[in-house]
KOLLOKOL-52391 format. One record per residue (C-alpha): residue number from 1; residue in one letter; x, y, z. Coordinates in Angstrom, 3 decimals. Example, Ala and Ser with C-alpha at 12.3 -4.5 7.8 and 13.67 -1.06 7.14 Angstrom:
// residues 2
1,a,12.300,-4.500,7.800
2,s,13.670,-1.060,7.140
//
This chain:
// residues 561
1,m,118.812,70.504,39.686
2,v,118.240,69.692,43.341
3,q,115.221,69.770,45.642
4,a,114.672,73.183,47.198
5,g,114.068,71.888,50.729
6,y,116.013,69.192,52.571
7,l,116.040,67.265,55.810
8,p,119.412,66.720,57.505
9,s,120.568,63.069,57.248
10,l,118.230,62.260,54.323
11,p,120.043,62.011,50.960
12,v,119.095,64.489,48.234
13,l,119.566,63.888,44.529
14,v,121.885,66.376,42.826
15,r,121.695,66.383,39.026
16,v,124.319,68.321,37.069
17,e,124.306,69.108,33.350
18,i,126.711,70.951,31.074
19,r,124.763,73.096,28.597
20,n,126.092,74.584,25.360
21,s,125.327,77.982,23.853
22,l,122.017,76.639,22.505
23,n,121.026,75.522,26.025
24,e,121.288,71.892,24.938
25,r,123.101,69.226,26.894
26,d,126.719,69.225,25.722
27,v,127.256,65.556,24.836
28,s,130.771,66.397,23.583
29,f,131.804,66.798,27.258
30,w,132.833,63.150,27.287
31,d,134.009,62.548,30.867
32,g,134.521,64.768,33.863
33,e,133.484,65.728,37.358
34,a,131.498,68.490,38.959
35,a,132.808,69.723,42.318
36,l,130.124,70.478,44.922
37,s,130.524,73.151,47.586
38,v,128.403,75.025,50.145
39,d,128.472,78.529,51.618
40,l,127.654,77.536,55.219
41,p,130.628,76.408,57.358
42,n,128.767,73.876,59.502
43,v,127.310,71.991,56.498
44,v,129.276,68.930,55.402
45,l,128.336,66.930,52.289
46,s,128.703,63.145,52.126
47,t,130.360,63.575,48.730
48,n,131.608,66.630,46.896
49,r,131.928,65.025,43.453
50,v,129.432,64.207,40.693
51,r,130.681,62.028,37.834
52,l,129.688,63.377,34.403
53,r,129.319,61.482,31.145
54,n,128.458,63.323,27.959
55,g,127.403,66.399,29.862
56,m,125.217,64.699,32.494
57,g,125.618,63.185,35.934
58,s,123.948,62.833,39.318
59,a,124.649,61.693,42.856
60,l,122.811,61.105,46.107
61,v,124.260,63.521,48.629
62,t,123.570,63.541,52.364
63,v,123.667,66.954,54.053
64,n,125.176,66.803,57.527
65,g,124.626,69.866,59.643
66,g,121.748,72.291,59.337
67,g,120.530,75.649,58.214
68,d,119.810,77.281,54.891
69,f,122.654,77.395,52.379
70,h,123.552,77.519,48.692
71,l,124.828,74.398,46.954
72,s,127.195,75.093,44.047
73,a,128.420,72.809,41.281
74,t,131.619,73.800,39.494
75,v,133.129,72.390,36.307
76,g,136.177,74.311,35.159
77,q,135.067,77.922,34.709
78,l,131.372,76.997,34.828
79,q,129.340,77.254,38.014
80,a,125.684,77.012,39.012
81,s,124.128,77.425,42.449
82,r,120.820,76.497,44.026
83,p,119.439,77.475,47.462
84,l,118.553,74.682,49.879
85,t,116.258,75.401,52.781
86,s,116.228,73.268,55.917
87,l,112.877,71.610,56.613
88,a,113.922,70.344,60.027
89,n,111.209,72.377,61.768
90,v,108.430,71.557,59.284
91,t,105.789,69.097,60.494
92,p,104.885,66.641,57.683
93,v,101.268,65.989,56.726
94,a,100.565,62.286,57.268
95,v,98.566,60.414,54.617
96,g,97.570,56.818,54.013
97,g,94.749,54.674,52.673
98,t,92.385,55.422,49.776
99,l,92.034,59.075,48.800
100,s,88.474,60.363,48.949
101,g,86.586,62.591,46.530
102,s,87.653,63.368,42.957
103,s,90.929,65.208,43.585
104,t,93.708,65.670,46.135
105,t,96.588,68.148,46.188
106,w,99.845,67.577,48.048
107,s,102.332,70.333,48.880
108,g,105.109,70.971,51.383
109,v,106.277,67.848,53.218
110,v,104.008,64.793,52.994
111,r,104.598,61.609,55.016
112,v,103.123,58.444,53.478
113,t,102.593,56.189,56.501
114,n,101.074,53.202,54.664
115,d,99.820,52.317,51.173
116,v,98.079,55.190,49.382
117,i,95.512,54.386,46.674
118,v,94.440,56.941,44.087
119,p,91.101,55.473,42.992
120,a,89.724,55.488,39.462
121,g,88.366,58.909,38.545
122,h,90.543,60.642,41.150
123,t,93.445,63.022,40.341
124,l,96.358,63.418,42.736
125,t,98.369,66.614,42.109
126,l,101.838,67.215,43.530
127,l,102.682,70.925,43.528
128,p,106.206,72.290,42.910
129,d,108.652,71.770,45.780
130,t,106.651,68.938,47.336
131,l,108.734,66.451,49.320
132,v,107.010,63.063,49.626
133,l,108.526,60.837,52.319
134,v,107.380,57.219,52.122
135,t,107.744,54.796,55.023
136,g,110.411,52.226,54.254
137,v,111.758,48.919,55.504
138,a,115.224,47.442,55.907
139,s,114.569,44.176,54.072
140,g,111.986,42.086,52.259
141,t,109.615,42.981,49.437
142,t,106.765,44.609,51.345
143,a,106.825,48.331,52.066
144,a,104.514,51.314,51.651
145,d,103.400,51.854,48.026
146,l,101.570,54.447,45.984
147,e,98.942,52.809,43.753
148,v,97.399,54.955,41.015
149,r,94.154,53.857,39.391
150,g,93.119,57.401,38.526
151,a,95.694,60.026,37.495
152,l,98.830,61.491,39.060
153,l,100.071,64.954,38.030
154,s,103.490,65.766,39.478
155,q,104.098,69.422,38.650
156,g,107.700,70.124,39.617
157,t,109.790,72.866,38.033
158,e,113.527,73.115,37.394
159,n,114.047,75.258,40.497
160,q,111.402,73.501,42.588
161,p,111.300,69.825,41.648
162,v,109.046,67.284,43.315
163,t,110.892,64.596,45.279
164,i,109.565,61.152,46.213
165,t,111.944,59.235,48.463
166,c,112.183,57.160,51.635
167,a,111.371,58.749,54.988
168,s,114.334,57.174,56.774
169,a,118.019,56.983,55.970
170,g,119.224,53.462,55.218
171,l,115.740,52.150,54.324
172,n,113.804,51.735,51.070
173,w,110.130,52.163,50.277
174,g,108.093,50.070,47.833
175,q,106.921,51.265,44.430
176,i,104.514,53.410,42.441
177,r,101.933,51.301,40.613
178,h,99.754,52.490,37.740
179,v,97.042,49.880,37.215
180,n,94.570,50.391,34.344
181,a,94.974,54.051,35.186
182,q,94.152,57.339,33.544
183,p,97.062,59.180,31.806
184,s,99.616,60.523,34.297
185,l,102.342,63.153,33.964
186,y,105.579,63.477,35.954
187,r,107.434,66.739,35.357
188,f,110.727,67.684,37.087
189,t,110.266,64.848,39.558
190,t,112.922,62.862,41.385
191,i,112.138,59.301,42.529
192,t,114.792,57.549,44.633
193,r,115.408,54.752,47.180
194,a,112.462,52.507,46.297
195,s,112.166,48.859,45.126
196,r,111.252,47.030,48.332
197,s,108.656,45.361,46.102
198,p,108.087,41.854,44.696
199,g,110.731,40.809,42.182
200,e,109.853,40.267,38.548
201,g,111.303,40.148,35.056
202,h,114.762,39.095,34.033
203,t,116.530,40.329,37.149
204,g,113.924,39.008,39.568
205,t,114.128,42.309,41.417
206,g,111.419,44.799,42.342
207,p,110.685,47.754,40.059
208,a,110.419,51.250,41.488
209,i,107.559,51.897,39.035
210,k,105.198,49.189,37.844
211,a,102.751,50.105,35.092
212,t,99.963,48.013,33.599
213,n,97.675,49.177,30.769
214,s,98.425,52.843,31.469
215,k,99.887,55.914,29.767
216,l,102.769,57.637,31.549
217,t,104.793,60.684,30.518
218,f,108.035,61.657,32.264
219,e,109.572,65.060,31.512
220,s,112.903,66.160,33.037
221,c,112.672,63.475,35.710
222,t,115.345,61.542,37.571
223,i,114.642,57.973,38.692
224,s,117.666,56.530,40.435
225,d,119.481,54.918,43.343
226,h,117.291,51.938,44.109
227,t,120.054,50.517,46.232
228,a,120.588,49.205,49.761
229,g,123.828,48.499,51.539
230,g,125.803,49.273,48.411
231,a,123.882,46.764,46.259
232,t,121.278,47.447,43.611
233,i,118.047,45.897,44.867
234,g,115.611,47.000,42.178
235,k,115.094,48.094,38.603
236,i,113.728,51.386,37.311
237,m,110.444,50.118,35.891
238,t,108.384,47.316,34.431
239,a,105.569,48.103,32.011
240,t,103.024,45.875,30.281
241,g,100.434,47.069,27.785
242,c,101.419,50.716,28.257
243,d,102.295,53.877,26.362
244,l,105.489,55.480,27.726
245,v,107.236,58.771,27.043
246,f,110.572,59.800,28.579
247,n,111.960,63.220,27.643
248,d,115.061,64.801,29.200
249,c,115.127,62.113,31.889
250,h,117.958,60.557,33.851
251,l,117.714,56.917,34.946
252,a,120.629,55.741,37.058
253,r,122.191,53.384,39.583
254,s,119.714,50.537,39.678
255,r,119.724,46.841,38.786
256,m,118.212,47.542,35.359
257,g,116.550,50.346,33.466
258,p,112.964,49.992,32.225
259,e,111.856,46.491,31.172
260,i,108.815,46.773,28.928
261,d,106.530,44.308,27.144
262,g,103.622,44.992,24.798
263,t,104.371,48.672,25.286
264,s,105.069,51.665,23.064
265,l,108.041,53.865,23.959
266,l,109.327,57.264,22.912
267,c,112.569,58.051,24.747
268,t,114.177,61.368,23.768
269,n,117.141,63.376,25.044
270,s,117.540,61.093,28.061
271,c,120.464,59.443,29.874
272,i,120.549,55.912,31.290
273,y,123.634,55.278,33.445
274,e,125.218,52.766,35.801
275,m,123.080,49.647,35.921
276,s,124.988,47.100,37.981
277,g,124.678,43.641,39.467
278,p,125.268,39.963,38.691
279,d,122.788,39.343,35.845
280,d,120.746,41.166,33.166
281,c,121.821,44.615,34.270
282,d,120.720,46.273,31.044
283,g,120.229,49.934,30.357
284,i,116.830,49.133,28.882
285,y,115.119,45.838,27.991
286,l,112.623,45.990,25.128
287,h,110.315,43.015,24.639
288,n,108.098,42.834,21.569
289,q,105.409,45.472,21.332
290,k,101.787,45.119,20.243
291,a,100.611,45.771,16.691
292,g,100.636,49.481,15.929
293,q,103.020,50.339,18.777
294,n,106.390,51.974,18.073
295,i,109.601,51.906,20.091
296,t,111.951,54.816,19.378
297,l,115.004,56.132,21.209
298,t,116.493,59.367,19.912
299,g,119.141,61.734,21.233
300,c,119.901,59.516,24.236
301,v,123.078,58.457,26.036
302,i,123.117,54.920,27.460
303,a,126.309,54.303,29.395
304,a,128.189,52.254,31.959
305,g,126.525,49.045,33.034
306,d,127.264,45.372,33.616
307,d,125.276,43.759,30.791
308,d,123.751,45.284,27.630
309,g,123.051,48.919,26.892
310,i,119.939,48.045,24.883
311,d,118.559,44.499,25.033
312,t,115.723,43.409,22.771
313,l,113.476,40.361,22.651
314,g,111.385,40.182,19.480
315,s,110.793,43.923,19.330
316,t,111.030,46.260,16.355
317,i,112.920,49.365,17.418
318,t,114.480,52.528,16.008
319,v,117.561,54.087,17.597
320,e,118.657,57.489,16.261
321,n,121.341,60.002,17.234
322,c,122.245,58.026,20.350
323,i,125.524,57.401,22.172
324,i,125.958,53.927,23.670
325,r,129.201,53.453,25.605
326,d,131.026,51.575,28.359
327,w,129.191,48.237,28.393
328,q,132.297,46.091,28.797
329,n,131.766,43.513,31.553
330,l,133.423,40.372,30.187
331,k,131.680,38.158,32.776
332,e,128.289,39.086,31.316
333,d,129.409,39.183,27.650
334,a,128.306,42.810,27.676
335,k,127.092,44.421,24.474
336,g,126.142,47.897,23.374
337,i,123.034,46.517,21.677
338,s,121.842,42.921,21.906
339,v,119.246,42.042,19.245
340,f,117.236,38.842,19.776
341,n,114.760,38.295,16.929
342,g,112.692,41.213,15.635
343,a,114.236,44.187,13.807
344,t,116.556,46.974,14.955
345,s,117.332,50.111,12.954
346,l,120.298,52.307,13.920
347,r,120.953,55.673,12.327
348,r,123.534,58.304,13.279
349,c,124.588,56.402,16.401
350,l,127.935,56.214,18.186
351,i,128.712,52.929,19.959
352,t,132.074,52.620,21.694
353,d,133.911,50.894,24.547
354,c,131.590,47.885,24.566
355,t,132.842,44.298,24.599
356,v,130.696,43.672,21.509
357,a,129.060,46.731,19.981
358,v,126.080,45.132,18.184
359,s,125.196,41.452,18.440
360,a,122.229,39.756,16.746
361,k,120.694,36.357,17.511
362,w,117.779,34.346,16.088
363,s,115.668,31.569,17.596
364,s,112.506,31.198,15.485
365,g,110.074,32.992,13.180
366,s,111.107,35.747,10.791
367,t,114.746,36.561,10.148
368,t,116.407,38.829,12.722
369,r,117.129,42.101,10.904
370,v,119.632,44.824,11.765
371,f,119.889,48.022,9.725
372,i,122.809,50.369,10.423
373,d,123.350,53.654,8.607
374,s,125.718,56.588,9.115
375,s,127.019,55.299,12.436
376,t,130.388,54.952,14.147
377,i,130.969,51.647,15.917
378,v,134.207,51.031,17.819
379,a,134.253,47.828,19.880
380,i,136.676,46.138,22.239
381,t,136.250,42.820,20.382
382,n,133.612,42.680,17.612
383,a,131.930,45.705,16.077
384,v,129.001,43.734,14.623
385,n,128.318,40.101,15.401
386,a,125.930,37.372,14.278
387,g,125.948,34.991,17.194
388,w,124.970,31.480,18.165
389,k,123.484,30.749,21.583
390,a,121.966,27.639,23.117
391,n,118.464,29.116,22.875
392,a,119.266,30.954,19.631
393,p,120.780,28.523,17.088
394,g,120.622,30.928,14.127
395,p,121.534,31.390,11.312
396,y,118.660,33.567,10.057
397,i,120.265,36.940,10.701
398,d,120.366,39.754,8.165
399,y,122.635,42.813,8.584
400,r,122.361,45.764,6.169
401,i,125.103,48.332,6.887
402,t,125.885,51.521,4.953
403,n,127.934,54.702,5.434
404,s,129.350,53.473,8.742
405,i,132.672,53.049,10.513
406,l,133.231,49.540,11.929
407,r,136.290,48.964,14.104
408,g,137.293,46.166,16.467
409,v,139.548,43.162,16.821
410,e,137.070,41.865,14.267
411,a,134.996,44.533,12.561
412,v,132.559,41.829,11.428
413,h,132.136,38.446,13.093
414,t,129.661,35.692,12.333
415,d,129.168,32.164,13.577
416,f,127.340,31.260,10.355
417,g,129.401,32.476,7.380
418,a,129.513,35.733,5.476
419,t,126.103,35.556,3.804
420,n,124.366,37.289,6.722
421,f,125.932,40.678,5.922
422,s,125.363,43.267,3.228
423,i,127.936,46.014,3.813
424,g,128.670,48.923,1.515
425,y,130.368,52.321,1.660
426,c,131.889,51.603,5.040
427,v,135.352,52.104,6.559
428,l,136.416,48.939,8.400
429,s,139.409,47.810,10.421
430,q,139.616,44.621,8.289
431,p,138.649,43.922,4.671
432,w,135.056,43.002,3.889
433,p,133.529,42.576,0.444
434,g,131.129,45.262,-0.718
435,t,130.846,48.295,-2.946
436,g,132.695,51.339,-1.640
437,n,134.218,49.609,1.390
438,i,137.566,50.951,2.618
439,v,140.108,49.497,5.034
440,g,141.902,52.166,7.004
441,d,142.149,54.576,9.903
442,p,139.144,56.941,9.953
443,r,141.320,59.578,11.615
444,f,139.191,60.572,14.570
445,v,139.985,63.799,16.380
446,n,140.424,61.645,19.500
447,a,139.936,57.880,19.305
448,t,138.754,57.681,22.926
449,s,136.432,60.662,23.276
450,d,135.903,62.689,20.084
451,f,134.853,60.759,17.008
452,h,134.608,63.703,14.634
453,l,136.736,63.377,11.520
454,q,139.986,65.173,10.900
455,p,140.871,66.646,7.511
456,g,142.248,63.944,5.248
457,s,140.034,61.203,6.709
458,p,139.142,58.487,4.169
459,c,135.554,58.803,5.418
460,i,135.079,62.280,3.936
461,d,132.874,62.310,0.803
462,a,133.131,58.496,0.605
463,g,129.557,57.522,1.474
464,d,126.894,56.097,-0.792
465,p,126.538,58.527,-3.746
466,s,122.789,57.979,-3.703
467,a,122.477,59.015,-0.041
468,a,121.316,62.474,0.964
469,l,123.994,65.150,0.843
470,d,125.671,66.266,4.048
471,p,124.631,69.610,5.583
472,d,127.548,71.290,3.762
473,g,126.126,70.180,0.420
474,t,128.847,67.621,-0.296
475,r,128.590,63.873,-0.845
476,a,127.703,61.905,2.288
477,d,130.568,61.213,4.664
478,i,131.003,57.877,6.421
479,g,130.321,57.735,10.153
480,v,128.107,59.451,12.689
481,f,129.556,62.969,12.415
482,p,129.623,64.704,9.010
483,f,132.768,66.667,8.241
484,l,131.388,70.100,7.417
485,q,133.828,71.330,4.820
486,a,131.800,74.378,3.844
487,a,131.876,75.497,7.461
488,m,135.667,75.467,7.668
489,k,137.251,78.824,8.162
490,p,139.023,80.236,5.085
491,p,142.658,79.126,5.037
492,v,145.199,81.641,6.307
493,l,148.643,81.939,4.705
494,l,151.477,81.488,7.200
495,t,155.088,82.568,7.331
496,p,157.204,79.725,8.736
497,l,160.368,80.069,10.805
498,l,162.884,77.236,10.883
499,s,163.648,76.294,14.482
500,a,166.941,75.028,15.838
501,e,165.417,71.557,16.042
502,g,164.857,71.485,12.288
503,q,161.136,72.121,12.496
504,f,159.002,74.845,11.007
505,r,157.372,77.026,13.643
506,f,154.098,78.731,12.757
507,s,152.581,81.516,14.840
508,f,148.792,81.856,14.926
509,q,145.914,82.610,17.296
510,a,144.279,79.351,18.377
511,e,140.724,78.711,19.574
512,s,139.637,76.085,22.063
513,n,138.368,72.686,20.901
514,r,139.247,73.094,17.254
515,s,141.301,71.061,14.767
516,y,144.046,72.840,12.855
517,t,145.889,71.603,9.780
518,v,149.012,73.141,8.280
519,e,149.222,72.545,4.523
520,a,152.158,73.168,2.196
521,s,152.341,73.858,-1.548
522,t,154.770,74.870,-4.270
523,n,152.232,76.547,-6.548
524,l,149.231,77.667,-4.426
525,a,147.137,74.999,-6.115
526,d,148.284,71.583,-4.944
527,w,148.234,71.579,-1.141
528,e,149.525,68.763,1.043
529,s,149.009,68.391,4.796
530,v,152.083,68.840,6.963
531,i,150.548,68.288,10.392
532,t,147.094,68.185,12.019
533,l,146.315,68.603,15.690
534,f,143.371,69.276,17.983
535,i,143.766,72.178,20.423
536,t,141.790,71.943,23.663
537,n,142.974,75.223,25.180
538,a,143.113,78.575,23.438
539,q,146.512,79.333,24.917
540,a,148.730,77.934,22.183
541,e,149.898,80.394,19.557
542,w,152.763,78.307,18.179
543,l,152.663,75.102,16.194
544,d,155.754,73.078,15.328
545,a,155.639,70.997,12.149
546,p,158.319,68.741,10.659
547,a,160.388,70.447,7.991
548,p,159.638,69.001,4.529
549,d,162.164,66.954,2.587
550,y,161.837,69.178,-0.486
551,p,161.381,72.932,-0.832
552,r,157.855,74.304,-0.660
553,r,157.274,78.015,-0.688
554,f,153.731,78.402,0.600
555,y,152.086,77.352,3.847
556,r,148.555,77.862,5.084
557,l,146.461,77.082,8.142
558,r,143.042,75.491,7.938
559,a,140.713,75.419,10.948
560,a,137.968,72.790,11.136
561,p,134.447,73.794,12.271
//
């Protein structure tokens, strides 16, 4: 996704996604790059690479040169192209001040020369392919803003998104404010290079969007790159007393993601990446909500920042089917999830490559509660932690963990003794008391990027017997990804050849991205694994397995789902 029209020398946001056969983002594409190219010789891009995490990535790209061209993104054998049209000869429509009447429509190229106010009762509509250029400044916290007291409807499409950015290269504009406003909708809208606005919240930096007592919905939007001179100068958003919805959004390269207080949140199928700076650079910061308000994140990826992926302060939140990764800055004691008072429920989540995966603290009031079910947690130091802090003396912290994989230098760490944890039917890297707990290697397909289970994993059919059955109808597995035994291909009998190196060589037709296990038996009833491997390319047709120490007559190949 990229804006359809561009101005030479002004950066454009390029968003790249890998989609699977169901047209869903392919989160199994763990790390990679998209190569950018153009079909016009005189056009030079400031960068020709977009970093991808779990099937998503974006970059600000400056187009040097001119003319109309196609921009292509290539990942392996996959390629997508979008046309970009030069707007160098288009005269912008200048706007500023308070909008008159009950409605205004913007289209084409709009130049915001000074603060624009959308008054109460007024609706501002941004049509597809609108490019809004806001006057910026080089420093300070005062720049042109867009203040919405009525409603804003940004109606971009996938091929013609709306873009709101700064009018000059190297400068930043202020912010969008929704103040006691009517409900607003942003659809396929890109908002970049803002945050020359008064600092607030835990970072003391200006938000690109500031919402107060308003309802905002963001669908397929990108809010990113609130930076200046290589430093992050602002956060994505602050919200107080609001109702927020983010769906299929990408929030990136800012000082912090959204910081919300007294606000409900539904965040689905969204990615929050690369929050950086010296303090409180969290993916998202969730203060306590008001009575009756819910905070839910589902199907999201929160990755690569300098502090905490999810930080809470007294809130009650639910996190489902999310990937939280690469929060590992030792200077900031980075954590995947930092729970401070309140209650946090995690289900079917993967947390990996964080200094501490989940840490809980308590200062006053009700016990801090953390519920973890059917999750995979692999930490650099501690998987789950009950921690002391100067402003959080503890020890009223209550963990309830079931059907989960916990791995780290310490799978479980507490500053207050073992009574804070109730753990059962889990696979841990160290012993911990509890019914159904197992110490051992969960046997991931790839311990750095693919946390599905291989055949023979101790996690298979080892979950709580009272839990719901897995999709294959078997007892619950332990960890985030069920091992779908019923979906395995029927085993195929093999004829082995003994190689000169003393190994058995098996010939078979492989498929990409699939686990294969060779099993051996003497009686076609009692099979034992000989070797298991994961094939990434469908080029291999031979598999070498160690020759057994005793004669076995039958060999078969099993392919995982």
